[in-house]
C-alpha positions as CSV (number, residue, x, y, z in Angstrom):
1,M,-68.6,-203.7,107.0
2,V,-69.9,-203.5,103.5
3,I,-73.5,-203.3,103.1
4,E,-74.7,-205.1,99.7
5,A,-77.3,-203.0,97.7
6,Q,-80.4,-205.1,97.0
7,I,-82.9,-204.8,94.2
8,A,-86.8,-205.7,94.4
9,V,-88.0,-207.8,91.4
10,T,-91.4,-209.3,91.4
11,V,-91.6,-212.9,89.6
12,V,-95.1,-213.4,88.1
13,Y,-96.4,-217.1,86.8
14,S,-99.7,-218.3,85.8
15,A,-99.9,-222.1,85.9
16,R,-103.1,-222.2,84.4
17,P,-106.1,-219.9,83.1
18,R,-107.2,-216.9,85.9
19,T,-104.8,-217.6,88.2
20,V,-101.5,-215.7,88.4
21,A,-98.6,-216.7,91.3
22,E,-97.0,-213.2,92.4
23,Q,-93.6,-213.5,94.2
24,V,-91.7,-209.9,95.6
25,L,-88.0,-210.9,95.6
26,L,-85.2,-208.6,97.3
27,L,-82.1,-210.3,95.1
28,P,-78.6,-208.6,94.9
29,Q,-77.8,-206.1,92.4
30,G,-76.7,-207.9,89.1
31,C,-78.4,-210.6,89.4
32,T,-79.4,-212.6,86.4
33,V,-83.0,-214.2,85.4
34,A,-81.8,-217.4,86.0
35,Q,-80.5,-216.7,89.3
36,A,-84.4,-214.6,90.2
37,L,-85.8,-218.4,88.9
38,R,-83.8,-220.0,91.1
39,A,-84.4,-217.9,93.8
40,S,-88.3,-218.0,93.2
41,G,-88.4,-221.6,93.9
42,S,-91.5,-221.8,96.0
43,L,-93.3,-220.7,93.0
44,E,-96.8,-222.8,93.3
45,G,-96.9,-225.1,90.4
46,A,-94.4,-224.0,88.2
47,D,-91.4,-226.4,86.7
48,Q,-88.5,-224.9,87.4
49,N,-87.2,-226.9,84.4
50,G,-89.5,-225.8,81.9
51,F,-89.2,-222.3,82.8
52,A,-86.6,-222.1,79.6
53,A,-88.7,-223.9,77.5
54,A,-91.6,-222.1,78.2
55,G,-89.8,-218.6,78.0
56,Q,-89.8,-215.8,80.2
57,G,-89.8,-211.9,80.0
58,V,-89.2,-208.6,81.5
59,W,-92.5,-206.0,81.4
60,G,-93.6,-208.2,78.3
61,R,-90.6,-208.4,76.5
62,K,-88.9,-211.7,76.0
63,V,-85.3,-211.9,77.6
64,P,-82.7,-214.6,77.7
65,L,-81.7,-216.2,81.3
66,T,-78.5,-214.3,81.1
67,H,-80.7,-210.8,81.1
68,V,-79.4,-208.9,84.6
69,L,-82.4,-207.6,86.2
70,K,-82.8,-204.1,87.6
71,D,-84.8,-202.7,90.6
72,Q,-88.4,-202.8,90.4
73,D,-88.4,-205.2,87.4
74,R,-91.3,-207.5,86.5
75,L,-90.0,-211.0,86.0
76,E,-92.9,-212.8,83.9
77,I,-92.4,-216.4,83.3
78,Y,-94.7,-217.5,79.7
79,R,-96.5,-220.8,79.7
80,P,-96.5,-222.7,76.1
81,L,-100.2,-221.7,74.3
82,T,-102.6,-225.1,74.3
83,V,-104.4,-223.7,70.9
84,D,-103.0,-221.7,68.3
85,P,-105.0,-218.2,68.0
86,K,-105.4,-218.4,64.3
87,V,-106.9,-222.1,64.5
88,A,-109.1,-220.6,67.3
89,R,-110.3,-217.9,65.3
90,R,-111.3,-219.9,62.2
91,E,-113.0,-222.0,64.5
92,R,-115.2,-219.3,65.8
93,F,-115.9,-218.3,62.8
94,V,-116.9,-221.0,61.5
95,G,-119.5,-221.9,64.4
96,Q,-120.7,-218.2,63.9
97,G,-121.3,-218.6,60.1
98,A,-121.2,-215.8,57.6
99,K,-124.3,-214.6,58.6
100,K,-125.2,-210.8,57.9
101,A,-126.0,-210.3,61.5
102,A,-122.5,-211.9,62.9
103,G,-118.8,-210.9,63.1
104,L,-116.9,-207.7,62.8
105,F,-119.0,-205.9,60.5
106,A,-122.6,-206.9,61.6
107,Q,-123.6,-203.1,63.5
108,R,-122.6,-200.9,60.0
109,R,-124.3,-197.8,59.3
110,A,-127.1,-197.5,57.1
111,G,-126.2,-197.2,53.2
112,A,-122.4,-198.1,53.8
113,K,-120.8,-200.2,51.5
114,A,-120.1,-204.1,52.8
115,G,-117.0,-204.4,54.6
116,Y,-117.1,-200.9,56.0
């Protein structure tokens, strides 16, 4: 009788801001990201077809669907950004204005040069 080695992989998905679905799977050794995504079918709010489009990663590094998982890996499923971070920063700056008491350099030492 041959016992197949298994690995534990945590699959993490956030369907919307401030909510995280986390699922621990026991998978056969040599399992790929695509196989793990299929096995995690019970993730609430996750669209199996949209996984590849949004992207996925292991411990914060993007990986392809063919990546072979290791024991104790954390497989993260990414969703597309709703707002471009550069645009959001520009809009925040416009809203706050170019006042002396606002922004990154608002709290500066007495007598210091502007911008330091």
